[in-house]
N, C-alpha and C positions, 0 to 999 in steps of 0.2 A: 481528581479528574473524573468528569462524568463519563460513565461507561457507554460505549456504543454497542448497539446490537448489530453484530456482524452477519453478513450473508455468507453462504457457503463459499462463494467466490472470493470474498474479502479474507476469509480465513485461509484459503489456499494462497493468496497473495502474501499475506504476512508470514505464513509458514515457509514459503519459497524464499522470500527476502531474508528471513532470519537464517536460512541455510546457505545463503549466498549463491543461489542457483538462478539460471535463466529459465524461461518457459520450456525450452527444448529439453533441458536436463530434468526438470520437474515432470514433464510429460513422460519421459522414459521411466521415471520412478513408478508411475501409475500404469505404464504399459499402454499408453494411448498416443495418438498423433499430436503433434504440437498444436495444430489448429483446434482439436477437440479440447485440449487443456486451456487454450486461450479463451474459448467459449465458456468454459467453466469459470474462469476468473472474471469474465464479464457478466456472469449470471444469465447467459443467453439460454442455457439449457438447464433443466432440473435434474440432470443425471450426474451432476458433480458429487463427489464423495463429501461427506460432512466430517472434516478433520477437526480435532480439538487442539487449541493452542496450549502449549506446555507451560506458559507463563502469561500473566496478564498483559494486556495491550499497553505499550509504552506511549508516552505523550507524543513523541515524534512520529510513531506509527499512526496514531489517531489523526495527527495533522495531515499525513500523507493521504489517509482514507477520506478525510473531509475535503481535501483538494480534489481528489478523484471524483467524489460524489457531486461536487459543485461543477464538474466539467471544465475546470480551469487547468491550463497548462502550467508547467513550472515557470515558463517565461512570463505568462500573465501575472502570476503571483509575485514573481521577482520584480516586475515593473511596479506593481502596487506597493511593494515594500522597499523599493529603491535599492534592490540588491541584484547580484548577478544570478543567472539561472543555475550556475554551478554551485553557488552558495546555498540556494534553496534545495538543490539536490543533496548536498552534503548534510543539510539540516534534516531533511526527510529520512536520511539514512542514520541519523543520530551521531554523525561523525564530528560535528561541530555544535556549538551552543545553538539551540533551537528555540530560545525564549521568544524571539520575534514571531515565529510561527505559532507558538502556543498562545501568545497574546492575540494575534490576528484571528485565530480560530476559536478563541475562548476556551482553550483546553488547559 
C-alpha cells in the first residue's frame, strides 16, 4: 500500500477512531472544547497536537481518509459502488471486507 502523508488532523482522526471515541470524548482527553477538537481534525487551526500513530495506517483507514480528502460523502461513494451507505461505513471501519474500497481508491 502506498503510504499517505497524514496531516495532524488526520492523525487525530485515526487515533480517535482506533480508540472508538467520538469527538466529545477525544476533546476531553486533550482538555479542550469539542468545537476546538473538531477544528483540529479539520486542520482549520495549526494549534493541533501532533500525535504519533502506534501502528501503520491500515488500508481501510487510508480509504476513509481518501474519501474524506475527496469531499465525497459515504452515500456518494456507496452510489458509485452500488452499495448501501451502511456497507461503506462498515468497510471504512474495517468491520467487513473492504476490497471494493481498496480497488476504488487504488490502495
